[in-house]
N, C-alpha and C positions, 0 to 999 in steps of 0.2 A: 826498386827501393822507394821510388817516388810514390807508387801506389800504396806501399806500406805506411808511409808517413801520412798520406791523405786519410787512410782508413783509421789510423790512430786519432787523428784530429777529429774526424766525424764521430768516433766513439766517445771522445771526451766531451764534444759539444752536446751529444744526445744525453750523456750522463748529467751534464749541467742543467739541461732542460728538464730532465726527470726530477731532479731534486729541488727545482725552483718552482714555487707555487705562484700562480698568477692572481692578481687582485683586481678583477673587473676592468682590466686594461689600464689602470691608473698606476701600476707599479708592480713590484714583486715582493712577496713576503717570504722570508726565510727564517728557520729556527735560529736562535742565537748560536753563533759559532765562536770557537776559541781563536785568539790571535795567532797569526802565523809566526814562524820562527823569527825571533828578533824584533817583532812588531812593537812590543811594549818598550823596547829600547830605542825606538825611533828617535830621530835627531832632536825632536822638540816641536814637531808639527802640532798645531791645534786641530782637533778632529771633532766631527759631529756625526753620530749614528742615530738614525730615526728608528723608533720602536713602535710597532702597532700590534696591539693584543698580545704583547709579550714576545714578539718575534721581530727580527730585523726587517725593516721595510726599505725596499729599493725603489725610489721614485723614478718616474719617467724623466726624460731630459727637460731642462728648463727650470728644475727645482734647485735652489741654491741655499746654502747656509750663510748667514751674515754675522760677523763679529763687530760689535759696536762698543767702544770704550767711553762714549759720550763726549769726547773731545776731538778726536781725529775723525777723518772721513771713514764711515764703515767700509769694511772689506768683505768680499764674498768669494765663495768657491762652490763649484757644482758638485753634486753627488756622483760618485763613480759607480761602476758596475757592482762593486761590493757593498753598496749602500752607505759609503762613508764619504763625507766632504772633508778635504784636507787643505790646510794653508800653513805656510811657514813664515817666520820672521816676526811673529807677534810677541809682545812683551807687555804684560799688565793684566787688568781685569776687564772682561768683555761680556756684555749681554748678548746671548746667542738667540737668533731668530731664524725662521725658515721662510723663504719667499717662493711663490709659484706653486704651492700645493694646490691640487684640485679643490674646488669650493666645498666639496662634501667632507673635507677634513678640517680639523681645528687643532690647536695646541695652546699651551700657556705661553704667551709671548713675553712674559715679564720676569719669570722666576728662574731662568736657566742662565747661569753665569760660569764662564770659563776663566781660569787664572793660570799663572805660571806653575802652580802646584796641582792644578786640575785641568790639564789641557784636553783630555779625551772626555767628551760629553756624550751622553745618550739622552735623547729628547723624545718624550712620549708624544705621539700624535693620536688623535681619536677621530673616528667617524662621527660627525655631528648628526645626532638624531633630531630631525626637524619635528618640533611639536606642532600640533594643529592649532588653528586660530582659536583663541580662548573664547568660550561663550558662557555667559552667566547661567547658572543652573535654574531649572524650574523651581517654583516654590515647593519647599519640602522641609525635611527635618534637620537639614544642616545649614549652617550660617553661610557657607560659600562652597562652591564646587572646587575640584582640584584635578589636574591631569595626573594620572598615575604613571610613575616612572619605573622602568624595569632595568636592572643591571645584572648581566650574566655572571660577571666576575667582579665582586666589589673591590678586590685588591688592585685590579687594573683600573677600574672605574669606567665611567661613561660620560660623554659630553652631550649636551642638549642645546638645540638652537631655538630661541624664543623670539617671536615677533610681538612687539608692543605697538599698539595703535596710537597711544597718546601718553603723555607724562602722568595722566591721572589713572591709567590702567595698571592693575596688579594682576600678574599671571600667577595663579596658585598651582603648586605642585605637591604631590604626595609620594613619598618613597618609604617602603617597608624594608628595613635592614634584614638581610638574610643571615648575617653573622654578627656576633658581638664584636665590639671594637669602637675605635674613634673614627668618626666620619667628618669629611669636610664638604661644604657646598661653596664653590669658589667661582667668581665671575672671571671671564677671560678677555677682558677689554684691554687693548693695547694702550699703555699709558703714554707712549710717545706721540700718538695722535691727539690725546688730551681732548677728545671731542664728546665722549659719552660718560656719564656718571651713573653707574648701576647701584641699586639699593636692594637690601634684603629685608623682607618683612618676616619677623619671627611670629610663628603661629603655633597653636597647640590644639589638641583635641583627639578624637577617635576617628576611625575609618568611617563609621556609619552614624556617629552621634554628634554631640556638641563639638563645635570648633570655635576657636577664639583667635582674634588678631592681637598680636602683641606689639612690641616696640619695633621701630625701623632701624636696621643696622646699616650705617653709612661708613664703611671702612673695614679695617682688619687685614686687607690685602695690599698688593702693590698699588702705588699711588703717584700722582703728579699734582699739579696745581689745581686741576679741575677733575680729572678722572681719579676716582678713589674706588678700587675694587673691593668687594666684600669677600671675606674668607671666614665663613661660619663653621665653628668646630663644635661637635657634640658627641657624647659617648653613649653606648648602649651596653648594658650588662647582659649576661647570659639569660637572666630571667625576664628580660624586657623584649625578647623576640616576640613578634606579634604587634609591637608598638609601631608607630609611624613617625616619620619625619615630615612635618607639614610646614610649608613656607611659601612666601610670595616673592616675586621678582618685579622690580620697577626700574625705571631709568629716566634720567633727564639728559638733555643735550643742548649744547650752545652753538653748534655749527651745522647740525644735520636736521633733516625733517623727518617727522613720523609718517608712516610706520618705520621703525628701525628694528634691526635684529641684534641680538647679543648671545654669546655662548656661555654656558655654565658647565662646571665639572662637579660630579659627585663621586667620591672615592673613599674607600676605607684606608685610613692613614696609619693605623697601629692598633695595639691591644688596649683594652679598657676594662678596669675592674671598679665598680661603683663603691665609693666610700659611703656606706649607708649611715643615715642620720640615726642617732640614738633614740629609740622609741620604746615605750612600754607597751606590751601586748595586753589589750583589754579583754577580759573574760566576762561574759554576762552573768549578773547575779540573779536574773529573772528565773532561770531554770535550775537553780541549785537543788530544789526538791523533786525534780523530775528524773526518774531512772532512765538510763539510755537503753531502752528496749522498745520494740514496736508497740506493745500494748500500752505502756505508760505514756509514750509520746502521743499516740493517737487519742488516748483519753484526755490528755491535757489540751491538745489542739481542738477537740470537739467542745470542750468547756470554754475555751477562749473564743471560738467562733460563735457559740451561743451568746456569750457575753457581749460581743460586738453587735450582733443582730438584734438583741433584746427579745423580750417576750412576744413582740409583734412579728418576729422573724423577718426583719427588714432585709431587703435584697438590693435595692438600687444604690449604686455608689455615687456619692457627690465628692468631687475633689475640690480642694480650696483654690487651686489654680484655675478652675473654670471661671472664676471671677477675675477681674484685672488686679485686684488688691488682695494680698494675703493679710487678712484681718485678724490679728491676735486678740482683739477685744471680744471675739466670739467664743474663745476657749478659756478654760481654767482647769488647773490641776485639782482633782478630787481626792482629798486625803483619805476618805473612807474606802475608795476603790483602789487607789494607788495608780490611777491613770488620768489622762487628760480627757475632758468632755466638752461638748458644746455647752455654753453657759448663757443663761438669760439673766442679765444684770438687774433688770427691773424686778423680775419675779424671784431672783436669786435662787434659780433652780438649775440643776444639771440635766443635760439632754444626752443624746447618743455619745458613746465613747469615740474618741479620735483614734484612727488607725493610720499606719504608714505602709506604703507599698514597698516591700522589701525584695521578694523573689519574682516580681514582675515589674516591668517598666512603669514608672510613675507618670510618664508623659512629658516631663520636662527634660530628663536625661533618657536617652534611648535604651540604655542597658539597665537591667535590674542590679541592685547593689551587690548581689552575690556573683555577678558576672563581669562587673565593671573593670576589674584589674587584669582580666585575661586578654586585653589588647596590648599589655605591656606597660604598666604604670604602677604607681603607688597611691592610687586614688583613695584607698581606705586608711592611709596614714595621714593623720590630721594634726595640724598645729592647734593645740587645745588651750592656748593662752587666752583665757577669758578677759584678763585685764587689758590686753592689747586690742582684742577684737570686740568685746561686748561691754567693756567698762564695768565688768563684774569680776570678782575673784573667788574661785572655788577654794574652800578651806585648805585643801591639801597642797596648794601651790604657793601661797603667799602672794605678794603684790608686785614681784619683779616682772619685767617686760621681755624676758628671754623666751624663746620658743620652748614649748613643752609638747613633744610629739607623742601621739598615742596611735598604736596600730590596732585598728578595728577589724582586721581580717578574720580572726577567730570569732570575735563578737558577732559578726554578720554571717559568715559562712559555716561556722562550726568545723570541727576537725574532719568529719567525714566529707563535708562539702569541699574542703581544701584537697583532701587526699584523692578525690575523684578526678582531679586534674593531673595526676601523676604521669600519665602517658604523654601529655603535651608539655608538661613542665617537670622533667625528671628531677627527683630530689626534694620536691616541695613537701611531700608527706613526711620525710625525715626532718626537714627544717622545722616543722611544727609538731613533731612527735611528742613533745612535752605536753601537748594539749589534747592528746588522744582521749576520746570519750567526751570531749566538751561539746555541748550543743550550742548552735548559733541561731540567731533570729530567723534566718531564711528557712531553716528546717522546721520551724514551728508556725509558719504562716498557714492560713487556710487556703482553699482552692483559688481564691482571688489574689493570693500573694500578699496578704496584708496581716499586720499584727498590731494590737492596741499599743498606744504610745505611753510608756512610763517615763520616769525622769532620765534614766540612763539612755533610753532610745532617743528622747528629745535632745539630749546633749550631743549625741552622735549626729543627728540630722542638722542641728544648728552648726556644728563644727564642719560638717561636710559642705553645707551651703556657703559658709564663709571661706573655707579652704579652696573650693572650686570657683570662687568669685562669681557665683550665680547672680549676685547683685553687687554692682560696682559703679555707683554714681551714674547709672543709666547705661553703662557699657557692659554689664554682665550678661551671661548667656540667657538667663531667664528674662532679662529686660529687653534683649535685642532679638530673641527668637519670635516666632509668630504669636506667642502668648502675650508678649509685652507686659509682663507682670510688674507690679510694684509691691514693695514691702518695707516696713520699718525694720531696722537692724535686728531687733530681738524677735521678729516674727518670721525670719527666713526659713526656719525649720518646717513650716507648713507647706513648703513647695511639694513635698512627697506625701502629704496627708489628706485624709478625707474621712467620711463617715457614711453609715448606712441610713437610708430612709425607706419608707414604704413606697 
């Protein structure tokens, strides 16, 4: 009989070992399990269960849960073999923390609260991914480098550990959302220690092109008198996949020395559907007389190419941004040709036609205009309010200062250009199906990717430069990039323009 009991015990023990997964010697990870009979009707114990990667985590000995109501002395309890810490006799609201976790783990120490109505708490812990020491990038096409972050499961999220060498250092990060939804970037600094104040630098830009530093966010999350955590929230629509979340992390301290480390959490927090701004789709008038067939299009393109090169068959390209100043005094609209030209004020004569780089990069922004939105953005939707931006008022709008958004996607790409992205952006051809057959400027460029600038194209270029803040009191991309450009407000459109010479 004794042997039989021992055999049963050994079998049960081996079964328990079989179904328990080990976690690098730091604990055991088990799939979520249902409560045992009567467990939910337990007398009123406060409990904490740790979750790692969606499964129950059983820590090694020495790890405890702590309940702190901010008035009495905090109370603690160890985690049992089932991965649950239990304590009885509590009454009130308590901040829940975990003590003794191995250093490779982290959690949010501020936002987990147990109450008489919510006694049973699950607390997510994360393996802290240690980011390498940040190094400034070599001189290149981007304003600043960024460490690229990867998250296997956005709904579970991932935590990253950042080391800052000084209060002046900004650690830049880049994350590309894999799923549409709301995302948070949250600092995990313990507010009870009240020693470190983290800050979030809002940035924008593209993976390979222009990048901009924006405002500093100092708040939004759990806080104390000194420590104020950031909790930045942003949403990504289904058609913004391919866009990036770009940000910087900084910190100050009043009791610690640099270098110091802090943890941040990136996580998908819910669904998101963008409320699109109302905008009118702009259709080019330039090609109204061109039939949408290869013969007609090629004939028109050859004619425009010859017009730009002139009778001398000029080949060399001169871009206005090759100088440090975009000089609008050198150009003038020619009523006879319907395009902008170089202009000699003294001789009062027109020179070569001005063209814009459309289907190739202009050198100031890395993407051509017909590819710029496929990182996930609305770069071709422009606030066209001339009264607000240019101190001028186009006749169709009046003099109010409200935004007037114009969608230049069809204008630039043409319907066929848009539809060619259907595989990567399902539904986009149907979205613009009303414009089927419409030609865009990118389709009509010559082999150098350029097209002569008329008034409607000049208006787009000026609107784009203003909307993208290429020039912004010395802080715009065109002003802070390696070009160090300068421009009067009304001459910004020349950033993408040039002309042919012999």
